[in-house]
VOBA-1610 file (N, C-alpha, C; in pm, whole numbers, padded with zeros to 5 digits, always signed):
BEGIN
Met-19709+07893+07143Met-19800+07812+07224Met-19742+07793+07363Thr-19827+07807+07465Thr-19783+07778+07600Thr-19750+07630+07611Arg-19644+07600+07683Arg-19595+07463+07687Arg-19690+07369+07758His-19752+07418+07865His-19834+07330+07948His-19981+07367+07934Pro-20067+07270+07903Pro-20211+07297+07901Pro-20261+07323+08043Pro-20381+07379+08055Pro-20431+07417+08187Pro-20487+07302+08270Ala-20478+07180+08219Ala-20530+07065+08293Ala-20468+06938+08238Asp-20488+06830+08311Asp-20447+06697+08266Asp-20571+06614+08243Ile-20563+06522+08150Ile-20675+06433+08124Ile-20705+06351+08250Gly-20832+06344+08282Gly-20876+06264+08396Gly-20903+06341+08523Val-20857+06467+08529Val-20879+06543+08652Val-21021+06596+08655Pro-21072+06626+08774Pro-21205+06688+08781Pro-21201+06829+08722Leu-21316+06872+08675Leu-21326+07003+08610Leu-21281+07114+08704Thr-21306+07097+08831Thr-21269+07201+08926Thr-21118+07221+08937Asp-21039+07126+08887Asp-20894+07138+08894Asp-20835+07211+08773Val-20916+07247+08676Val-20866+07316+08557Val-20821+07456+08596Asp-20699+07492+08555Asp-20648+07626+08581Asp-20721+07725+08491Thr-20732+07847+08536Thr-20810+07947+08461Thr-20725+08071+08433Pro-20765+08149+08332Pro-20877+08123+08240Pro-20842+08010+08142Ala-20942+07933+08107Ala-20924+07821+08016Ala-21042+07814+07921Leu-21020+07750+07808Leu-21126+07734+07708Leu-21181+07592+07720Leu-21305+07582+07767Leu-21369+07453+07788Leu-21458+07416+07670Val-21463+07286+07640Val-21556+07234+07541Val-21637+07121+07605Asp-21767+07138+07607Asp-21859+07033+07653Asp-21869+06931+07541Leu-21807+06816+07558Leu-21796+06719+07448Leu-21932+06662+07407Asp-22021+06642+07502Asp-22153+06589+07466Asp-22228+06688+07377Ala-22228+06816+07416Ala-22297+06918+07336Ala-22229+06935+07200Leu-22097+06936+07199Leu-22022+06948+07074Leu-22060+06838+06977Glu-22062+06715+07025Glu-22092+06602+06938Glu-22235+06606+06886Arg-22328+06654+06967Arg-22465+06668+06919Arg-22473+06774+06810Asn-22402+06884+06826Asn-22399+06988+06722Asn-22342+06934+06592Leu-22232+06860+06600Leu-22169+06804+06481Leu-22265+06711+06407Arg-22328+06622+06482Arg-22419+06526+06418Arg-22540+06596+06358His-22590+06698+06427His-22712+06763+06379His-22691+06829+06244Leu-22585+06908+06228Leu-22567+06976+06100Leu-22530+06878+05990Ser-22457+06773+06024Ser-22426+06671+05924Ser-22553+06608+05871Thr-22645+06577+05961Thr-22773+06518+05921Thr-22857+06616+05840Arg-22858+06743+05882Arg-22937+06843+05812Arg-22884+06867+05671Ala-22753+06873+05655Ala-22696+06894+05522Ala-22733+06780+05430Ala-22724+06658+05481Ala-22760+06541+05400Ala-22907+06547+05359Ser-22994+06589+05452Ser-23137+06594+05420Ser-23168+06703+05318Leu-23085+06808+05315Leu-23105+06916+05219Leu-23041+06885+05084Gly-22961+06780+05079Gly-22898+06741+04953Gly-22780+06827+04914Val-22711+06884+05013Val-22594+06968+04985Val-22474+06913+05061Arg-22356+06956+05018Arg-22233+06916+05085Arg-22203+07010+05200Leu-22130+06958+05296Leu-22091+07038+05411Leu-21940+07059+05408Arg-21900+07186+05406Arg-21759+07223+05417Arg-21748+07323+05532Pro-21739+07275+05655Pro-21744+07365+05770Pro-21625+07461+05774His-21650+07576+05834His-21547+07679+05840His-21457+07658+05961Ala-21329+07636+05935Ala-21233+07610+06042Ala-21182+07737+06107Lys-21218+07854+06056Lys-21177+07977+06125Lys-21241+07984+06262Thr-21348+07909+06283Thr-21413+07906+06414Thr-21328+07829+06514His-21296+07703+06480His-21230+07618+06581His-21078+07611+06567Lys-21024+07638+06447Lys-20879+07641+06428Lys-20813+07512+06478Ser-20874+07400+06443Ser-20826+07273+06497Ser-20839+07161+06394Pro-20727+07104+06347Pro-20737+06987+06260Pro-20810+06871+06326Val-20798+06858+06458Val-20869+06751+06528Val-21019+06764+06506Leu-21072+06884+06523Leu-21216+06904+06506Leu-21255+06897+06358Ala-21170+06946+06269Ala-21200+06935+06126Ala-21212+06789+06085Leu-21125+06705+06135Leu-21131+06563+06100Leu-21255+06496+06160Lys-21300+06542+06275Lys-21426+06491+06330Lys-21542+06528+06239Gln-21541+06650+06186Gln-21646+06692+06093Gln-21642+06610+05965Ile-21522+06583+05915Ile-21507+06504+05793Ile-21553+06360+05817Ala-21525+06305+05934Ala-21568+06169+05966Ala-21720+06157+05964Leu-21789+06269+05987Leu-21936+06269+05984Leu-21992+06311+05849Gly-21905+06321+05747Gly-21955+06344+05612Gly-21913+06472+05545Ala-21847+06562+05616Ala-21801+06685+05551Ala-21699+06652+05443Ile-21699+06729+05334Ile-21608+06700+05223Ile-21468+06756+05246Gly-21454+06843+05342Gly-21327+06908+05370Gly-21354+07025+05463Ala-21268+07125+05457Ala-21284+07241+05543Ala-21257+07367+05463Cys-21303+07479+05514Cys-21260+07607+05459Cys-21200+07690+05572Cys-21123+07789+05534Cys-21056+07875+05631Cys-21036+08011+05566Gln-20975+08104+05637Gln-20967+08241+05587Gln-20828+08287+05549Lys-20724+08212+05586Lys-20590+08259+05553Lys-20496+08141+05536Val-20381+08169+05477Val-20288+08063+05440Val-20237+07988+05563Ser-20207+08058+05671Ser-20156+07990+05790Ser-20257+07892+05845Glu-20386+07924+05837Glu-20489+07830+05880Glu-20492+07709+05787Ala-20478+07733+05658Ala-20474+07622+05562Ala-20355+07530+05589Glu-20240+07590+05620Glu-20121+07510+05650Glu-20145+07421+05772Ala-20206+07476+05875Ala-20233+07397+05996Ala-20326+07282+05965Leu-20428+07305+05883Leu-20523+07200+05848Leu-20456+07088+05768Val-20380+07126+05665Val-20314+07025+05581Val-20212+06947+05662Gln-20134+07016+05743Gln-20036+06948+05827Gln-20103+06854+05927Gly-20228+06884+05962Gly-20303+06800+06055Gly-20381+06689+05988Gly-20370+06676+05854Gly-20432+06563+05786Gly-20554+06592+05703Val-20595+06718+05692Val-20711+06753+05609Val-20664+06763+05464Arg-20733+06696+05375Arg-20686+06685+05237Arg-20768+06762+05135Asp-20861+06843+05180Asp-20942+06925+05090Asp-20973+07055+05163Val-20906+07163+05123Val-20916+07290+05194Val-20944+07403+05097Leu-21043+07483+05131Leu-21072+07605+05055Leu-21037+07725+05141Val-20952+07813+05090Val-20932+07943+05153Val-21042+08034+05097Ser-21144+08055+05175Ser-21263+08127+05126Ser-21242+08277+05136Asn-21132+08320+05075Asn-21090+08458+05085Asn-20989+08485+04974Glu-20960+08611+04948Glu-20857+08647+04853Glu-20721+08644+04925Val-20619+08599+04854Val-20483+08593+04910Val-20393+08683+04826Val-20323+08773+04891Val-20237+08870+04822Val-20097+08866+04884Gly-19995+08867+04799Gly-19857+08868+04846Gly-19782+08745+04798Arg-19664+08766+04741Arg-19588+08657+04680Arg-19559+08544+04777Arg-19513+08577+04896Arg-19477+08472+04991Arg-19597+08389+05032Lys-19709+08454+05059Lys-19829+08379+05095Lys-19875+08290+04980Leu-19870+08342+04858Leu-19913+08263+04742Leu-19823+08142+04720Glu-19694+08159+04743Glu-19603+08046+04729Glu-19633+07939+04834Arg-19663+07981+04957Arg-19699+07885+05061Arg-19829+07814+05026Leu-19923+07887+04970Leu-20049+07826+04930Leu-20027+07723+04820Ala-19947+07759+04721Ala-19919+07666+04612Ala-19847+07542+04663Ala-19756+07559+04758Ala-19684+07443+04812Ala-19779+07344+04877Leu-19886+07394+04939Leu-19982+07306+05003Leu-20052+07215+04902Ala-20066+07264+04779Ala-20137+07187+04676Ala-20061+07062+04634Arg-19939+07044+04682Arg-19867+06919+04658Arg-19919+06807+04747Asp-19987+06845+04856Asp-20033+06746+04953Asp-20185+06742+04970Ala-20255+06838+04913Ala-20400+06844+04931Ala-20462+06920+04815Arg-20594+06902+04798Arg-20665+06985+04701Arg-20687+07121+04767Ile-20640+07224+04702Ile-20647+07359+04758Ile-20730+07448+04666Gly-20827+07514+04724Gly-20906+07612+04653Gly-20886+07750+04713Val-20916+07853+04636Val-20898+07990+04681Val-20993+08080+04603Cys-21022+08197+04658Cys-21116+08289+04595Cys-21043+08405+04526Val-21107+08459+04424Val-21056+08578+04355Val-21171+08674+04329Asp-21138+08804+04322Asp-21238+08900+04276Asp-21174+09009+04189Ala-21053+08978+04136Ala-20986+09075+04048Ala-20887+09001+03959Pro-20861+09053+03838Pro-20762+08990+03749Pro-20624+08982+03813Glu-20590+09079+03899Glu-20460+09076+03964Glu-20444+08951+04051His-20551+08910+04117His-20546+08787+04195His-20515+08667+04105Val-20583+08663+03992Val-20569+08549+03901Val-20427+08539+03848Glu-20373+08652+03805Glu-20238+08651+03750Glu-20136+08602+03853Ala-20144+08652+03974Ala-20048+08614+04077Ala-20065+08468+04119Leu-20189+08422+04130Leu-20215+08282+04164Leu-20159+08189+04057Gly-20183+08223+03932Gly-20135+08140+03822Gly-19984+08129+03823Ser-19917+08239+03849Ser-19771+08239+03852Ser-19720+08148+03963Ala-19780+08158+04081Ala-19737+08073+04193Ala-19764+07926+04164Ala-19880+07896+04108Ala-19914+07756+04078Ala-19817+07696+03977Arg-19785+07771+03873Arg-19692+07721+03772Arg-19553+07700+03830Ser-19511+07788+03918Ser-19378+07776+03979Ser-19365+07648+04059Tyr-19475+07604+04119Tyr-19472+07484+04203Tyr-19525+07360+04130Gly-19562+07377+04005Gly-19609+07263+03928Gly-19738+07203+03978Val-19828+07288+04027Val-19955+07241+04083Val-20072+07311+04013Thr-20190+07262+04043Thr-20312+07328+03996Thr-20394+07370+04116Leu-20433+07496+04118Leu-20517+07550+04225Leu-20660+07567+04173Asp-20756+07523+04252Asp-20896+07545+04219Asp-20934+07688+04258Val-21014+07752+04175Val-21047+07893+04198Val-21198+07913+04197Leu-21245+07983+04299Leu-21384+08028+04303Leu-21386+08178+04279Val-21469+08223+04190Val-21490+08366+04171Val-21588+08412+04278Glu-21543+08507+04359Glu-21631+08556+04465Glu-21721+08666+04411Ile-21850+08654+04440Ile-21945+08759+04403Ile-22005+08819+04529Asp-22036+08946+04523Asp-22096+09016+04635Asp-22247+08995+04630Val-22299+08917+04725Val-22442+08887+04725Val-22515+08968+04832Gly-22448+09070+04888Gly-22516+09156+04983Gly-22433+09194+05104Ala-22318+09130+05122Ala-22238+09158+05241Ala-22162+09290+05229Gly-22138+09336+05106Gly-22067+09462+05088Gly-21923+09456+05133Arg-21859+09343+05108Arg-21720+09328+05148Arg-21640+09295+05022Cys-21591+09174+05009Cys-21521+09134+04888Cys-21621+09082+04785Gly-21574+09065+04661Gly-21659+09006+04558Gly-21695+09102+04447Val-21689+09051+04323Val-21732+09130+04209Val-21884+09132+04204Glu-21938+09216+04120Glu-22082+09220+04101Glu-22127+09090+04033Pro-22243+09038+04071Pro-22296+08920+04002Pro-22318+08948+03854Gly-22321+08842+03775Gly-22349+08858+03633Gly-22226+08873+03548Glu-22224+08974+03464Glu-22119+08990+03362Glu-21979+09002+03423Ala-21967+09072+03534Ala-21835+09089+03596Ala-21780+08954+03641Ala-21866+08869+03694Ala-21822+08735+03735Ala-21783+08651+03615Leu-21859+08663+03508Leu-21826+08590+03384Leu-21690+08633+03331Ala-21665+08762+03326Ala-21538+08812+03275Ala-21421+08757+03355Leu-21437+08749+03486Leu-21329+08698+03570Leu-21313+08547+03553Ala-21423+08477+03539Ala-21417+08332+03515Ala-21341+08302+03386Glu-21362+08384+03285Glu-21292+08364+03157Glu-21142+08380+03174Ile-21101+08477+03258Ile-20958+08497+03282Ile-20900+08378+03358Val-20974+08328+03456Val-20928+08210+03531Val-20911+08091+03437Ala-21009+08070+03351Ala-21009+07952+03264Ala-20890+07951+03167Arg-20842+08065+03128Arg-20730+08067+03034Arg-20594+08086+03101Thr-20592+08080+03234Thr-20467+08095+03308Thr-20413+07958+03346Lys-20296+07925+03298Lys-20235+07796+03328Lys-20205+07785+03477Gly-20230+07667+03531Gly-20209+07643+03672Gly-20333+07662+03756Leu-20440+07715+03694Leu-20564+07738+03766Leu-20679+07662+03702Arg-20777+07626+03784Arg-20896+07560+03733Arg-21019+07631+03791Phe-21105+07680+03703Phe-21228+07743+03749Phe-21319+07636+03808Arg-21360+07657+03935Arg-21444+07556+04000Arg-21585+07607+04028Gly-21601+07738+04043Gly-21736+07786+04069Gly-21737+07921+04135Leu-21833+07941+04226Leu-21856+08072+04288Leu-21850+08064+04440Gln-21798+08171+04499Gln-21809+08193+04642Gln-21915+08300+04662Ala-22019+08269+04741Ala-22134+08360+04753Ala-22184+08362+04897Tyr-22099+08407+04986Tyr-22130+08410+05128Tyr-22188+08545+05168His-22301+08542+05234His-22365+08664+05282His-22345+08672+05433Gly-22228+08724+05473Gly-22192+08724+05614Gly-22284+08808+05701Ser-22322+08926+05655Ser-22402+09014+05740Ser-22542+08961+05764Ala-22588+08869+05680Ala-22722+08811+05701Ala-22726+08716+05820Gln-22611+08667+05862Gln-22608+08566+05967Gln-22665+08617+06098His-22651+08745+06124His-22689+08799+06254His-22808+08894+06246Leu-22882+08889+06136Leu-23011+08957+06133Leu-23102+08881+06228Arg-23159+08948+06323Arg-23228+08875+06431Arg-23358+08807+06385Gly-23436+08878+06303Gly-23565+08823+06264Gly-23554+08715+06159Phe-23635+08611+06174Phe-23637+08500+06079Phe-23666+08548+05937Glu-23768+08633+05923Glu-23805+08681+05790Glu-23697+08772+05732Glu-23628+08847+05817Glu-23517+08930+05769Glu-23408+08842+05708Arg-23373+08736+05780Arg-23268+08648+05729Arg-23312+08578+05600Arg-23436+08534+05597Arg-23486+08465+05478Arg-23488+08559+05358Ala-23530+08682+05377Ala-23535+08777+05266Ala-23395+08810+05215Ala-23301+08825+05307Ala-23163+08856+05266Ala-23106+08743+05182Ile-23129+08619+05223Ile-23075+08506+05147Ile-23153+08485+05017Ala-23280+08517+05015Ala-23354+08508+04889Ala-23293+08601+04786Gly-23252+08720+04829Gly-23185+08811+04737Gly-23052+08756+04691Ala-22976+08695+04783Ala-22848+08635+04746Ala-22867+08521+04647Val-22966+08437+04673Val-22993+08322+04586Val-23024+08369+04444Glu-23102+08475+04432Glu-23136+08525+04299Glu-23011+08574+04225Lys-22921+08640+04295Lys-22797+08685+04232Lys-22711+08568+04189Val-22705+08465+04272Val-22628+08345+04237Val-22692+08275+04118Arg-22824+08261+04121Arg-22893+08191+04013Arg-22870+08262+03878Arg-22883+08393+03881Arg-22863+08470+03758Arg-22721+08454+03706Thr-22625+08452+03797Thr-22485+08440+03756Thr-22453+08301+03703Thr-22502+08199+03769Thr-22473+08062+03723Thr-22539+08034+03588Glu-22658+08088+03567Glu-22724+08068+03437Glu-22643+08133+03326Leu-22591+08251+03352Leu-22507+08319+03254Leu-22380+08238+03228Leu-22316+08191+03335Leu-22194+08112+03320Leu-22222+07984+03242Asp-22332+07918+03273Asp-22368+07795+03201Asp-22385+07820+03051Arg-22449+07929+03019Arg-22470+07960+02877Arg-22338+07982+02804Arg-22237+08025+02878Arg-22107+08049+02817Arg-22010+07934+02838Gly-22061+07821+02886Gly-21979+07700+02896Gly-21901+07685+03025Phe-21937+07760+03128Phe-21866+07750+03256Phe-21958+07685+03359His-21930+07558+03387His-22011+07487+03485His-21955+07509+03625Cys-22042+07541+03719Cys-22000+07563+03857Cys-22014+07433+03937Glu-21903+07368+03961Glu-21905+07248+04043Glu-21930+07281+04189Glu-21892+07400+04230Glu-21904+07438+04370Glu-21958+07579+04380Ile-22065+07593+04457Ile-22118+07726+04491Ile-22127+07729+04642Gly-22033+07803+04702Gly-22018+07798+04846Gly-22075+07919+04915Gly-22122+07897+05037Gly-22177+08004+05120Gly-22254+07941+05235Gly-22340+08020+05293Gly-22420+07968+05404Gly-22343+07973+05534Gly-22408+08017+05638Gly-22347+08022+05770Gly-22444+07966+05872Thr-22404+07969+05997Thr-22484+07910+06103Thr-22623+07973+06111Gly-22633+08102+06082Gly-22761+08170+06094Gly-22856+08150+05978Thr-22803+08108+05862Thr-22888+08103+05742Thr-22875+07975+05660Tyr-22798+07878+05708Tyr-22764+07764+05623Tyr-22885+07693+05563Ala-22996+07689+05636Ala-23113+07619+05586Ala-23170+07686+05462Phe-23159+07818+05454Phe-23209+07890+05336Phe-23121+07861+05215Glu-22989+07870+05231Glu-22900+07837+05118Glu-22913+07690+05081Gly-22920+07605+05184Gly-22925+07461+05158Gly-23049+07416+05084Ser-23159+07485+05103Ser-23284+07446+05036Ser-23309+07524+04908Ser-23212+07605+04866Ser-23233+07695+04752Ser-23229+07625+04617Gly-23164+07509+04612Gly-23143+07444+04483Gly-23032+07507+04403Val-22960+07603+04462Val-22853+07676+04394Val-22718+07647+04460Tyr-22712+07661+04591Tyr-22587+07637+04663Tyr-22557+07487+04667Thr-22429+07455+04655Thr-22387+07314+04665Thr-22314+07286+04795Asp-22248+07387+04854Asp-22164+07367+04971Asp-22200+07466+05081Leu-22219+07414+05202Leu-22247+07499+05317Leu-22120+07520+05397Gln-22094+07644+05438Gln-21969+07679+05504Gln-21990+07727+05647Ala-22091+07676+05714Ala-22117+07717+05853Ala-21999+07680+05941Gly-21971+07764+06039Gly-21860+07736+06131Gly-21900+07741+06277Ser-21972+07845+06317Ser-21999+07867+06460Ser-22093+07764+06520Tyr-22167+07691+06437Tyr-22262+07592+06487Tyr-22197+07492+06582Ile-22068+07468+06561Ile-21999+07367+06642Ile-21994+07408+06789Phe-21987+07539+06815Phe-21976+07591+06951Phe-22097+07672+06994Met-22153+07750+06905Met-22257+07848+06935Met-22208+07951+07037Asp-22237+08076+07010Asp-22198+08182+07102Asp-22319+08263+07145Ala-22297+08355+07233Ala-22408+08432+07288Ala-22475+08519+07182Asp-22398+08565+07084Asp-22457+08651+06981Asp-22551+08571+06891Tyr-22509+08456+06843Tyr-22597+08374+06760Tyr-22724+08334+06835Ala-22712+08320+06966Ala-22828+08280+07046Ala-22937+08387+07049Lys-22905+08507+07001Lys-23005+08615+06995Lys-23093+08606+06870Asn-23054+08524+06773Asn-23137+08509+06652Asn-23271+08446+06688Leu-23374+08485+06615Leu-23509+08438+06643Leu-23557+08342+06536Asp-23642+08246+06575Asp-23700+08154+06479Asp-23827+08214+06420Lys-23896+08136+06339Lys-24014+08190+06268Lys-24128+08225+06362Asp-24123+08174+06487Asp-24226+08207+06586Asp-24184+08323+06676Gly-24069+08384+06643Gly-24021+08497+06722Gly-23954+08459+06851Lys-23916+08332+06865Lys-23849+08284+06985Lys-23702+08258+06954Pro-23615+08264+07054Pro-23472+08238+07029Pro-23451+08101+06964Val-23361+08098+06868Val-23330+07972+06800Val-23252+07882+06895His-23297+07758+06908His-23228+07663+06995His-23184+07539+06918Glu-23149+07558+06792Glu-23113+07443+06709Glu-22981+07382+06753Phe-22887+07465+06794Phe-22757+07417+06839Phe-22736+07456+06984Glu-22648+07383+07052Glu-22623+07404+07193Glu-22493+07481+07215His-22487+07554+07324His-22361+07614+07365His-22267+07502+07410Ser-22154+07492+07345Ser-22057+07390+07386Ser-21921+07449+07421Leu-21903+07579+07401Leu-21775+07645+07427Leu-21791+07745+07541Phe-21699+07736+07636Phe-21706+07825+07752Phe-21566+07872+07790Val-21560+07994+07839Val-21438+08042+07904Val-21456+08016+08053Tyr-21365+07936+08107Tyr-21370+07900+08248Tyr-21292+08006+08326Ala-21353+08061+08429Ala-21292+08172+08502Ala-21308+08151+08653Thr-21217+08209+08727Thr-21218+08198+08873Thr-21249+08334+08935Val-21334+08333+09037Val-21361+08455+09112Val-21236+08489+09193Met-21182+08609+09171Met-21058+08651+09236Met-21078+08761+09339Ser-21197+08823+09339Ser-21223+08929+09437Ser-21373+08945+09456Thr-21409+08965+09582Thr-21549+09001+09616Thr-21546+09116+09717Ala-21451+09206+09698Ala-21426+09312+09797Ala-21543+09407+09814Val-21622+09423+09708Val-21735+09516+09711Val-21865+09438+09701Arg-21957+09466+09790Arg-22086+09399+09789Arg-22152+09419+09652Glu-22216+09315+09605Glu-22289+09314+09478Glu-22196+09327+09357Arg-22067+09297+09376Arg-21975+09287+09263Arg-21873+09178+09290Ala-21845+09101+09185Ala-21737+09002+09192Ala-21647+09026+09072Val-21522+08986+09085Val-21426+09002+08977Val-21368+08866+08944Val-21364+08832+08814Val-21307+08705+08769Val-21180+08731+08690Asp-21102+08626+08670Asp-20972+08639+08605Asp-20980+08624+08454Ala-21091+08660+08393Ala-21109+08652+08248Ala-21155+08787+08197Gly-21059+08862+08141Gly-21090+08992+08085Gly-21070+08993+07935Leu-21021+09104+07883Leu-21008+09120+07738Leu-20909+09022+07676Lys-20813+08974+07755Lys-20716+08878+07702Lys-20767+08735+07708Ala-20890+08717+07758Ala-20945+08583+07772Ala-21077+08563+07699Val-21145+08671+07665Val-21274+08658+07597Val-21297+08779+07508Ser-21340+08755+07385Ser-21367+08864+07293Ser-21500+08931+07328Val-21502+09064+07321Val-21625+09137+07351Val-21673+09218+07231Asp-21623+09187+07110Asp-21664+09263+06992Asp-21812+09245+06961Ser-21870+09135+07005Ser-22014+09112+06983Ser-22091+09118+07115Gly-22038+09191+07208Gly-22105+09205+07337Gly-22036+09125+07446Met-22076+09151+07568Met-22017+09084+07683Met-22060+08937+07688Pro-21977+08852+07748Pro-22017+08713+07763Pro-22133+08700+07862Arg-22201+08587+07854Arg-22306+08555+07951Arg-22257+08444+08042Leu-22306+08441+08163Leu-22274+08333+08255Leu-22364+08213+08225Ala-22304+08098+08213Ala-22380+07976+08185Ala-22441+07923+08314Gly-22570+07895+08308Gly-22636+07831+08422Gly-22659+07920+08542Arg-22643+08051+08525Arg-22665+08142+08637Arg-22741+08264+08588Asp-22845+08301+08659Asp-22917+08424+08628Asp-22905+08525+08743Asp-22813+08495+08836Asp-22796+08582+08952Asp-22675+08673+08940Ala-22608+08669+08823Ala-22491+08754+08803Ala-22479+08788+08655Glu-22424+08906+08631Glu-22409+08954+08493Glu-22268+09007+08473Tyr-22204+08962+08364Tyr-22072+09013+08328Tyr-22094+09148+08261Phe-22039+09254+08320Phe-22072+09387+08267Phe-21952+09473+08230Gly-21831+09428+08259Gly-21716+09510+08224Gly-21588+09428+08217Ala-21501+09463+08122Ala-21376+09388+08104Ala-21259+09485+08092Ser-21150+09454+08159Ser-21021+09517+08136Ser-20924+09405+08098Asp-20796+09435+08090Asp-20704+09336+08035Asp-20716+09199+08102Glu-20708+09195+08233Glu-20703+09068+08305Glu-20819+09049+08402His-20916+09137+08399His-21026+09131+08495His-21161+09138+08423Gly-21256+09062+08473Gly-21393+09072+08429Gly-21482+09101+08548Lys-21567+09202+08537Lys-21652+09241+08649Lys-21792+09181+08636Leu-21837+09124+08744Leu-21970+09065+08750Leu-22058+09146+08842Lys-22177+09179+08797Lys-22277+09243+08881Lys-22360+09132+08945Val-22355+09125+09076Val-22423+09020+09149Val-22556+09071+09200Ala-22659+08990+09188Ala-22793+09031+09232Ala-22790+09074+09378Pro-22865+09179+09412Pro-22866+09229+09550Pro-22895+09118+09650Gly-22815+09114+09753Gly-22836+09016+09859Gly-22779+08879+09829Asn-22728+08859+09707Asn-22675+08728+09669Asn-22526+08724+09701Arg-22486+08638+09789Arg-22345+08623+09824Arg-22296+08484+09785Ser-22355+08426+09679Ser-22322+08288+09642Ser-22187+08278+09574Leu-22132+08389+09525Leu-22002+08387+09461Leu-21895+08424+09563Ala-21803+08331+09581Ala-21696+08351+09678Ala-21561+08340+09609Ile-21458+08394+09671Ile-21324+08384+09615Ile-21289+08237+09594Gly-21240+08206+09472Gly-21204+08069+09438Gly-21312+07995+09362Asp-21436+08046+09364Asp-21542+07982+09285Asp-21510+07995+09136Lys-21557+07899+09058Lys-21535+07902+08914Lys-21667+07914+08841Val-21666+07989+08731Val-21786+08009+08650Val-21753+07983+08503Lys-21857+07949+08427Lys-21843+07930+08283Lys-21905+08049+08212Leu-21828+08109+08124Leu-21874+08223+08047Leu-21901+08180+07903Ile-22016+08219+07849Ile-22048+08195+07708Ile-22002+08316+07630Pro-21900+08302+07545Pro-21849+08422+07475Pro-21950+08478+07378Gly-21944+08610+07358Gly-22031+08673+07261Gly-21997+08631+07120His-21869+08611+07091His-21822+08574+06957His-21717+08466+06974Cys-21748+08346+06927Cys-21659+08233+06955Cys-21528+08240+06876Asp-21531+08283+06749Asp-21410+08277+06666Asp-21292+08354+06726Pro-21305+08484+06755Pro-21191+08556+06811Pro-21158+08515+06953Thr-21255+08459+07027Thr-21224+08409+07161Thr-21132+08288+07151Val-21162+08196+07061Val-21075+08079+07041Val-20934+08125+07007Asn-20924+08231+06930Asn-20793+08280+06885Asn-20704+08328+07000Leu-20759+08342+07118Leu-20683+08387+07234Leu-20616+08271+07309Tyr-20644+08148+07270Tyr-20602+08032+07349Tyr-20512+07937+07269Asp-20438+07857+07342Asp-20352+07754+07283Asp-20411+07614+07297Trp-20504+07596+07391Trp-20554+07462+07420Trp-20706+07462+07439Tyr-20769+07354+07394Tyr-20905+07322+07435Tyr-20898+07222+07550Val-20985+07240+07648Val-21002+07141+07753Val-21139+07079+07733Gly-21142+06957+07680Gly-21269+06889+07655Gly-21313+06812+07778Tyr-21437+06832+07818Tyr-21485+06763+07937Tyr-21617+06692+07908Arg-21641+06588+07987Arg-21768+06516+07981Arg-21813+06495+08125Gly-21934+06539+08153Gly-21976+06537+08292Gly-21896+06641+08370Glu-21823+06596+08470Glu-21742+06686+08551Glu-21595+06648+08547Arg-21552+06579+08439Arg-21414+06533+08432Arg-21353+06564+08295Val-21226+06600+08295Val-21156+06631+08171Val-21128+06503+08094Glu-21168+06503+07966Glu-21152+06384+07883Glu-21053+06406+07768Ala-21033+06530+07727Ala-20947+06555+07610Ala-20876+06689+07625Ile-20755+06694+07574Ile-20678+06818+07562Ile-20636+06830+07416Trp-20681+06934+07346Trp-20650+06952+07204Trp-20578+07085+07183Pro-20470+07084+07105Pro-20405+07212+07073Pro-20488+07292+06975Ile-20479+07422+06985Ile-20546+07512+06891Ile-20441+07562+06794Ala-20458+07527+06668Ala-20361+07565+06564Ala-20405+07698+06505Arg-20378+07804+06575Arg-20432+07935+06536Arg-20383+07981+06400Gly-20268+07935+06359Gly-20213+07989+06235Gly-20186+08136+06251Pro-20099+08176+06346Pro-20075+08318+06368Pro-20016+08384+06245Gly-20050+08510+06226Gly-19995+08582+06112Gly-20078+08561+05987Ala-20010+08556+05873Ala-20078+08560+05744Ala-20144+08430+05707
//
């Protein structure tokens, strides 16, 4: 972590050094309250995904508004959350490797820890680590509901794995992980609804089979920012694992509602703050935020509040802006806010959040990236 954050609390926004990761606190808080209210109205629990924000501070804010805990993708993220005071963490992923499993088991001395499996080898190794540390780990059997990534086939394969979990000392079968990641970014409303309808049917069929064989699913996790309402209203899912809603990125903003218009349920609250460093060529400006400052895996960032310039190219330390013909409003030293295409990997590039309200810095929060495994 860099020793010094890019700003001090109380300074005007224009004094923030760049590139920096800005958080609009008013928009952030509205996003947090909105999903908390929606989850309650749907009758499901909220377990937001911390892989988005990588911050115990933000996880605790979500919990204060009713979330039951957090989920994350790797052991180092779980360690950061538990060390930051979160007492209920699900690693919504498979964990492989003796050292990582030992670290995971050690966390269960201070918090309730859950983890996913999709093979007997996972179960055997998890059980061994749990017994070595004298703890019990909660286990979700992951099923593939359409993402084509991890997860056993729904139905009999999930039952067989649940039976292995149930007879392994140190483990407790808790339910199913059923996240349909690729459905989150299907642009059309009906496309997303149909994808989740298929997932729901696979989950329903699997839980009915498990129930008949005496395996009650206390937790059925899934749902993301793009589809949470479908999982939440299904009567099948118990826990929503949306993460990006807290910030919203440019890619999610391309999703359409049932009327074919962009979804505006959540606000953009995360920005990469950048400074114009060159205007040597007419109709082009260069900012100090390139590939090391903003992720472009989901497309180039958009400029917030400006339609007179377009971010069109990135190299390591430079971002190129195409300026509308005749527009000379961008000068050396000017600062712009970029809306990242994908918030999760963009956050992973930074050590600090700079939280602002109005035009003044109000908060500085460290980002606990959990580097490595």
